[in-house]
C-alpha positions in Angstrom: -86.1 -10.6 -85.0 -86.5 -9.1 -81.6 -83.8 -11.4 -80.3 -81.4 -10.2 -83.0 -82.0 -6.6 -82.1 -81.4 -7.4 -78.4 -78.1 -9.1 -79.3 -77.0 -6.2 -81.5 -77.8 -3.7 -78.8 -75.9 -5.7 -76.2 -72.9 -5.8 -78.6 -73.0 -2.1 -79.0 -73.2 -1.4 -75.3 -70.3 -3.8 -74.7 -68.2 -2.2 -77.4 -68.9 1.3 -76.0 -68.1 0.0 -72.5 -64.7 -1.4 -73.6 -63.8 1.8 -75.4 -64.6 3.9 -72.4 -62.7 1.6 -70.1 -59.8 1.6 -72.4 -59.8 5.5 -72.4 -59.7 5.7 -68.6 -57.1 2.9 -68.3 -54.9 4.7 -70.9 -55.3 8.0 -69.1 -54.6 6.4 -65.8 -51.4 4.8 -67.0 -50.3 8.1 -68.5 -50.8 10.0 -65.3 -48.8 7.4 -63.4 -45.7 7.7 -65.6 -43.0 9.4 -63.5 -41.2 12.4 -64.7 -37.7 11.0 -65.0 -35.9 14.1 -66.1 -33.5 15.3 -63.5 -30.2 17.0 -63.0 -27.4 16.2 -60.5 -25.4 19.2 -59.3 -22.8 20.0 -56.6 -22.7 23.0 -54.4 -19.6 24.4 -52.7 -19.2 26.5 -49.5 -15.9 27.8 -48.2 -15.0 29.9 -45.2 -11.8 31.4 -44.0 -11.2 30.8 -40.3 -8.5 31.2 -37.7 -7.2 28.2 -35.8 -8.8 27.7 -32.4 -6.3 25.1 -31.0 -2.5 25.2 -30.9 0.1 22.6 -30.1 3.7 23.2 -29.2 6.2 20.4 -28.7 9.5 21.3 -27.1 12.4 18.8 -27.3 15.4 18.9 -25.0 18.3 16.7 -24.1 21.4 16.4 -21.9 24.5 14.2 -22.4 27.1 12.7 -20.1 29.2 9.8 -19.1 26.5 8.1 -17.0 22.7 8.3 -16.7 23.0 8.9 -12.9 24.8 12.2 -13.6 22.6 13.3 -16.4 19.2 12.8 -14.7 19.6 15.9 -12.4 20.6 18.0 -15.4 17.6 16.8 -17.5 15.3 17.4 -14.5 16.6 21.0 -14.2 16.1 21.6 -17.9 12.5 20.3 -17.8 11.8 22.5 -14.8 13.1 25.5 -16.7 10.9 24.7 -19.7 7.8 24.5 -17.6 8.6 27.8 -15.9 9.2 29.4 -19.3 5.8 28.2 -20.6 4.1 29.4 -17.4 5.7 32.8 -17.8 4.2 33.1 -21.3 0.6 32.5 -20.1 0.4 28.7 -20.6 -1.4 26.9 -17.8 -0.1 23.7 -16.1 -3.3 21.9 -17.2 -2.3 22.5 -20.9 1.2 21.0 -20.4 2.0 17.3 -20.8 5.4 16.0 -19.8 6.7 13.1 -21.9 8.7 10.1 -20.8 12.5 10.4 -20.8 14.5 8.4 -23.3 18.1 7.1 -22.8 20.3 6.5 -25.8 23.8 4.9 -25.6 26.5 6.0 -28.0 27.4 3.2 -30.3 30.8 1.5 -30.1 31.7 2.4 -33.6 31.0 6.1 -32.9 33.1 6.0 -29.8 35.9 4.3 -31.7 35.9 7.1 -34.3 35.7 9.8 -31.5 36.4 8.7 -28.0 35.5 12.1 -26.6 31.8 11.6 -27.4 29.5 11.3 -24.4 28.4 7.8 -23.5 24.7 8.6 -23.0 22.1 11.0 -24.3 19.0 11.5 -22.3 16.1 13.3 -24.1 12.7 14.5 -23.1 9.8 16.4 -24.5 7.0 18.7 -23.3 3.8 19.1 -25.3 1.4 22.1 -25.0 -2.1 21.8 -26.2 -4.3 24.8 -25.7 -7.0 27.0 -27.1 -4.8 30.0 -26.2 -3.3 30.3 -29.6 -1.6 33.7 -28.9 0.2 32.2 -25.9 1.8 29.5 -28.1 2.7 32.1 -30.7 4.5 34.1 -28.0 6.3 31.1 -26.5 7.5 29.8 -29.8 8.9 33.2 -30.7 11.0 33.2 -27.6 12.5 29.7 -27.9 15.9 31.0 -28.7 15.9 32.5 -25.2 15.2 29.1 -23.8 18.1 27.6 -25.8 20.4 30.2 -24.3 19.1 29.7 -20.8 19.6 25.9 -20.9 23.0 26.0 -22.7 21.5 24.4 -25.8 19.6 21.6 -24.0 16.4 22.9 -25.6 17.1 22.3 -29.2 13.8 22.3 -31.0 10.2 23.5 -30.8 7.5 22.4 -33.3 4.2 24.2 -33.4 1.0 23.2 -35.2 -2.5 24.7 -35.4 -6.0 23.2 -35.9 -9.6 24.3 -36.2 -12.3 22.3 -34.3 -15.1 24.8 -34.2 -17.3 23.3 -36.9 -20.5 23.1 -34.9 -21.5 26.8 -34.9 -20.9 27.1 -38.7 -22.0 23.7 -39.9 -25.7 24.5 -40.7 -24.9 27.8 -42.3 -22.3 26.3 -44.6 -24.5 23.4 -45.6 -27.3 25.9 -46.5 -24.8 28.0 -48.5 -23.6 24.9 -50.4 -27.2 23.8 -51.1 -28.0 27.3 -52.4 -25.0 27.1 -54.7 -26.2 23.7 -56.0 -29.6 25.1 -56.7 -28.1 28.0 -58.6 -26.3 25.5 -60.8 -29.5 23.6 -61.3 -31.4 26.8 -62.3 -28.7 27.6 -64.8 -28.9 24.1 -66.3 -32.7 24.3 -66.4 -32.6 27.7 -68.2 -30.2 26.3 -70.8 -32.4 23.3 -71.4 -35.8 25.1 -71.4 -36.9 23.5 -68.2 -37.7 24.6 -64.7 -36.4 23.2 -61.4 -38.7 21.1 -59.3 -38.2 19.5 -55.9 -35.1 17.8 -54.5 -35.2 14.0 -55.2 -32.0 13.1 -53.4 -29.3 15.0 -51.6 -26.1 14.1 -49.8 -23.6 16.2 -47.7 -19.9 15.8 -48.3 -17.3 15.7 -45.6 -16.2 18.9 -44.0 -12.5 19.6 -44.8 -10.2 22.0 -42.9 -7.5 23.0 -45.4 -4.2 24.6 -44.6 -0.7 23.8 -43.5 -0.3 22.6 -39.9 2.0 25.5 -39.1 -0.4 28.0 -40.6 -2.8 29.7 -38.2 -5.2 30.6 -41.1 -7.4 27.7 -42.3 -10.1 27.2 -45.0 -13.2 25.2 -44.1 -14.9 23.5 -47.2 -18.0 21.4 -47.7 -19.5 20.1 -50.9 -23.1 19.0 -51.2 -24.5 16.8 -54.0 -28.2 17.4 -54.9 -30.5 15.8 -57.5 -33.3 18.0 -58.7 -36.4 17.1 -60.8 -36.7 19.1 -64.0 -40.2 20.0 -65.3 
């Protein structure tokens, strides 16, 4: 009889132990379940800037019956262009002189018009500078250069770019991230949740928007952020 009571007591203790173990295991698994609710949002930051780099390409050419006779004329034109640029505040270090190119008039064109020059020698000068106003000034006076070179200078192409991202990069990323969090807060409010910590985030590529010939640019960056919702 005593043995039966001992076995019964042991069974009760074992059952209670298993029940307690099952409770803690259950609670442990419950606490380890991750909160998988989250929201992915994007934040935008834009800033209006002025170009900090300007480029001006000036094209010129001279024609004649032989290259030997045209070379001096082209050299004189090139010299006038450089002097013109210097007079408008552009330094020699910002000026790049291109290689001359010789083009021979085709036989068919000469057959149709024998008075055409046999050769066309062309050259170009490129200005790349941070002095944007100097390029603006020089480009505005190109007609004077055309007149001074009897039409040898025939075209000037200007373009502007912005390269000063470094000083504004951190501030714009912070603004884009804040914009993303505002979107997450609105989503959480609509869904009866609250925003937790950031689980993942990625920064988009900085874009400088605007026409090449426009001195005014727009810098844009988009961030993608994944927030936990509680």
